[in-house]
C-alpha positions in Angstrom: 0.0 0.0 0.0 1.1 3.5 -0.8 0.5 5.7 2.3 -2.0 8.4 1.4 0.0 11.1 3.3 2.9 10.4 0.9 0.7 11.5 -2.0 0.7 15.2 -2.6 -2.6 16.9 -3.1 -3.4 19.6 -5.6 -6.5 21.1 -7.2 -7.6 21.9 -10.8 -10.1 24.7 -11.1 -12.1 25.5 -14.3 -13.6 28.5 -12.5 -17.2 27.4 -13.0 -19.8 30.1 -13.3 -22.8 29.0 -11.2 -26.3 29.2 -12.4 -27.8 32.4 -11.1 -24.4 34.0 -10.5 -21.9 36.1 -12.4 -18.3 35.7 -13.7 -17.2 38.1 -11.0 -18.6 35.7 -8.4 -16.9 32.8 -10.0 -13.5 34.6 -9.8 -14.1 35.4 -6.2 -14.9 31.8 -5.5 -11.7 30.7 -7.2 -9.7 33.0 -4.9 -11.4 31.7 -1.8 -10.9 28.2 -2.9 -7.2 28.7 -3.6 -6.8 30.3 -0.1 -8.5 27.3 1.4 -6.3 24.9 -0.5 -3.2 26.7 0.7 -4.5 26.6 4.3 -5.1 22.9 4.1 -1.6 22.1 2.8 -2.3 21.6 -0.9 0.8 21.7 -3.1 -0.5 23.2 -6.3 -3.5 25.1 -7.7 -4.0 24.6 -11.4 -6.2 26.7 -13.7 -7.4 25.3 -17.1 -7.6 27.1 -20.4 -10.9 26.7 -22.2 -12.6 29.0 -24.7 -16.2 29.7 -25.8 -17.6 27.4 -23.2 -20.7 28.5 -21.2 -20.0 28.4 -17.5 -16.2 28.3 -17.6 -14.3 31.6 -16.7 -10.7 30.5 -16.9 -10.0 31.4 -20.6 -7.4 34.2 -19.7 -5.4 31.6 -17.8 -2.2 33.5 -17.3 -4.1 36.6 -16.0 -6.0 34.4 -13.6 -2.8 32.6 -12.4 -1.4 36.0 -11.5 -4.5 37.0 -9.6 -4.6 33.7 -7.6 -0.9 33.9 -6.9 -1.3 37.5 -5.6 -4.1 36.4 -3.3 -2.1 33.5 -1.7 1.3 33.3 0.0 3.1 30.0 -0.8 1.0 27.5 -2.8 2.3 26.9 -6.3 -0.1 28.2 -9.0 0.0 27.0 -12.6 -1.8 26.1 -15.8 -3.5 22.8 -16.1 -3.0 23.5 -18.8 -2.1 26.1 -21.4 -3.3 24.7 -24.8 0.0 25.2 -26.6 -1.3 24.9 -30.2 -3.3 28.1 -29.5 -0.2 30.2 -28.7 3.2 31.1 -30.0 5.8 29.7 -27.6 7.4 33.1 -27.2 4.1 34.7 -26.0 3.7 31.8 -23.4 7.3 32.2 -22.3 7.0 35.9 -21.8 3.7 35.6 -19.9 5.0 32.8 -17.6 8.4 34.5 -17.3 6.6 37.6 -16.0 4.6 35.5 -13.5 7.8 33.8 -12.4 9.5 37.1 -11.7 6.4 38.3 -9.8 6.0 35.1 -7.8 9.4 33.4 -7.6 9.4 29.7 -7.1 5.6 29.4 -7.2 4.7 29.2 -10.9 4.1 26.0 -13.0 3.5 25.7 -16.7 1.4 22.8 -17.6 1.0 22.2 -21.3 -1.7 20.4 -23.4 -1.8 19.8 -27.1 -5.6 20.0 -27.7 -7.2 23.3 -28.6 -9.5 23.3 -25.6 -12.4 24.6 -27.7 -14.4 24.1 -30.9 -13.2 24.6 -34.4 -14.4 28.1 -35.2 -13.0 29.4 -31.8 -9.7 27.7 -32.5 -9.5 29.5 -35.8 -10.4 32.8 -34.1 -7.6 32.3 -31.6 -4.9 31.3 -34.1 -5.8 33.9 -36.8 -3.6 33.0 -39.8 -1.3 30.7 -37.9 -1.2 27.1 -39.2 -0.5 25.0 -36.1 -1.3 21.3 -35.6 -0.9 18.9 -32.7 2.0 17.4 -34.5 3.9 20.6 -33.9 3.6 20.1 -30.1 6.9 18.5 -29.4 8.8 21.2 -31.3 6.9 23.9 -29.5 7.6 22.3 -26.0 11.3 22.2 -26.7 11.2 25.8 -27.9 9.6 26.8 -24.6 12.3 24.9 -22.7 14.9 27.0 -24.6 13.1 30.3 -24.1 12.7 29.7 -20.3 16.1 28.3 -19.8 19.4 30.1 -19.4 20.1 32.7 -22.1 22.3 31.3 -24.8 25.1 33.3 -26.5 24.1 34.4 -29.9 20.4 33.7 -29.5 18.5 36.0 -31.9 15.2 35.6 -30.0 15.1 36.0 -26.2 12.0 35.8 -23.9 12.2 38.9 -21.8 10.9 38.3 -19.1 11.3 34.6 -19.3 15.0 33.7 -20.0 16.6 32.2 -17.0 13.5 31.7 -15.0 13.4 28.0 -15.7 9.7 27.8 -15.0 8.9 24.1 -14.5 7.2 22.6 -17.5 4.6 19.8 -17.2 3.0 17.8 -19.9 -0.7 17.0 -19.5 -2.7 14.5 -21.5 -5.5 12.1 -21.8 -3.9 9.7 -24.3 -0.5 8.0 -24.7 1.1 10.7 -26.9 2.0 13.1 -24.1 3.1 10.2 -21.8 5.7 9.2 -24.4 6.8 12.8 -25.0 7.1 13.5 -21.2 9.2 10.4 -20.8 11.4 11.3 -23.8 12.0 14.8 -22.5 12.3 13.9 -18.9 9.4 16.1 -17.7 6.7 15.6 -15.0 3.4 14.3 -16.4 -0.2 14.7 -15.4 -2.9 12.4 -16.7 -6.4 13.9 -17.2 -8.2 10.9 -15.6 -10.7 13.3 -14.0 -12.6 13.3 -17.4 -10.9 10.6 -19.5 -9.8 7.7 -17.2 -9.8 4.9 -19.8 -6.1 5.0 -20.7 -4.8 6.0 -17.2 -2.9 2.9 -16.3 -1.4 2.3 -19.8 -0.2 5.9 -20.0 1.4 5.8 -16.6 3.2 2.5 -17.5 4.5 3.9 -20.7 5.7 7.1 -19.0 7.6 5.3 -16.3 9.1 2.6 -18.5 10.3 5.1 -21.2 11.4 7.9 -18.8 14.8 9.4 -19.5 16.3 11.5 -16.6 16.9 15.1 -17.6 18.2 18.4 -16.1 14.5 19.1 -15.1 13.8 15.7 -13.4 15.8 12.8 -12.2 13.0 10.2 -12.0 9.3 10.0 -13.2 6.8 12.2 -11.4 3.1 11.5 -12.1 -0.1 13.4 -11.3 -3.4 11.7 -11.5 -6.6 13.7 -12.0 -9.5 12.8 -9.6 -13.1 14.1 -9.4 -13.7 14.4 -5.6 -16.9 15.5 -3.7 -16.7 15.0 0.0 -19.3 15.6 2.6 -20.2 14.5 6.1 -22.2 11.6 4.8 -22.3 9.5 1.6 -25.9 10.6 1.1 -25.1 14.3 1.1 -22.1 13.8 -1.1 -24.2 12.0 -3.7 -26.8 14.8 -3.5 -24.0 17.4 -4.1 -22.6 15.3 -6.9 -25.7 15.8 -8.9 -24.3 19.1 -10.0 -21.3 17.2 -11.4 -23.6 14.6 -13.0 -25.5 17.4 -14.7 -22.2 19.0 -15.9 -20.9 15.7 -17.3 -24.2 14.9 -19.0 -24.1 18.3 -20.7 -20.5 17.6 -21.9 -21.5 14.2 -23.3 -24.6 15.5 -25.0 -23.1 18.7 -26.3 -25.4 20.8 -24.1 -23.0 22.7 -21.9 -24.3 25.1 -19.4 -23.4 26.9 -16.1 -22.8 24.8 -13.0 -26.3 23.8 -11.9 -27.7 23.5 -8.3 -27.9 19.9 -7.0 -31.1 18.0 -7.6 -32.7 15.5 -5.2 -32.6 11.9 -6.6 -31.1 13.1 -9.9 -29.2 9.8 -10.4 -32.3 7.8 -10.0 -34.1 9.9 -12.7 -31.5 8.9 -15.3 -31.8 6.0 -17.7 -29.3 3.2 -17.6 -27.4 4.4 -20.6 -26.9 7.9 -19.1 -25.9 6.4 -15.8 -23.3 4.2 -17.5 -21.8 7.1 -19.5 -21.5 9.3 -16.4 -20.0 6.5 -14.4 -17.4 5.8 -17.1 -16.5 9.6 -17.2 -16.1 9.6 -13.4 -14.6 6.1 -13.1 -11.7 7.2 -10.7 -13.9 9.6 -8.8 -14.2 9.7 -5.0 -17.7 10.8 -3.9 -18.9 10.3 -0.3 -18.1 10.8 3.4 -14.6 10.8 4.7 -14.3 7.0 5.0 -15.6 6.4 1.5 -13.3 9.1 0.0 -10.3 7.7 1.9 -11.0 4.2 0.6 -11.4 5.4 -2.9 -8.3 7.5 -2.9 -6.3 4.7 -1.2 -7.4 2.3 -3.9 -6.4 4.8 -6.6 -3.0 5.4 -4.9 -2.3 1.7 -4.7 -3.3 1.1 -8.3 -1.4 4.1 -9.8 1.4 4.8 -7.3 0.7 8.4 -8.1 3.0 11.0 -6.7 0.2 13.6 -6.6 -3.6 13.7 -6.9 -5.1 16.7 -8.8 -8.7 16.9 -7.6 -11.6 18.5 -9.4 -14.5 19.5 -7.1 -17.6 20.8 -8.8 -19.8 21.7 -5.8 -22.5 24.3 -6.5 -22.4 25.9 -3.0 -19.1 27.7 -2.6 -19.0 27.1 1.2 -19.7 23.4 0.8 -17.0 23.2 -1.8 -14.5 24.6 0.8 -15.8 22.0 3.2 -15.3 19.3 0.6 -11.7 20.3 0.3 -11.3 20.2 4.1 -12.8 16.7 4.3 -10.6 15.5 1.4 -7.5 16.8 3.2 -8.5 15.0 6.3 -9.1 11.8 4.3 -5.5 12.2 2.9 -4.3 12.8 6.4 -2.9 16.2 5.5 -4.6 17.8 8.5 
């Protein structure tokens, strides 16, 4: 067994806009949540880049990272992730180099190779740039160069950025990024909070193929986990109905703001919808402290994860903070 208190705990926030509330409210909730995560001993607070999605307010990811870092003291704050095909590496290096100078030793740069949006929005983001996912390895290495020590004779320098050596993470939900992270000797996070199917295969490939680098001596793997914790299993299942509604919206292409919980929502779904949601949340931990602890212990044993990155879509902001506290207790952080 892998002791749970040997697994670091972090959080991924999509900055959900709640039904009946505003974007400003969502941003305030994100700050409060990050402060709570820091208080509870979380290692990292990740913010995700998404565009043109109702109910998600984290599109200007670098701006939001700076805001969260400014409202906290020591927790690491980073991108989970920046969708690199949407951006020129130099722009990313300058943004994260600036953040690193403002908040030394606290900024992480997680990178993904998906667009994080739909086709028309992707084209609006990229303008006339022709960029594909196949360019991702080259762009990652360009970012490493731009954020590394300044090289003599370099014609293009990230300023700020050069010499900051902002830690780069690769994020993915398939085997591609696992192989690339292993090849480049970078830390790796698997998005099992929404795509758990290839989790174990990706981790095995990453660890087997890993080549030590200047950035990392041995593999370091984060596993994404949907978590909703409450005093009882019954209340947690009730609160989780907000997540079930969100997942159903993703699966049916009917995205919306984060909805309030609904009594007996699960029982109202047909078997096909239940199976689809259960598959989406296969590694989730939903329940009271003992249920959450057992679920997380099982996942730690199966994956040998170095870190859990939790996602907690609870409609009531105060109950979300409580969910984090119970999760930290389950992980024996507090």
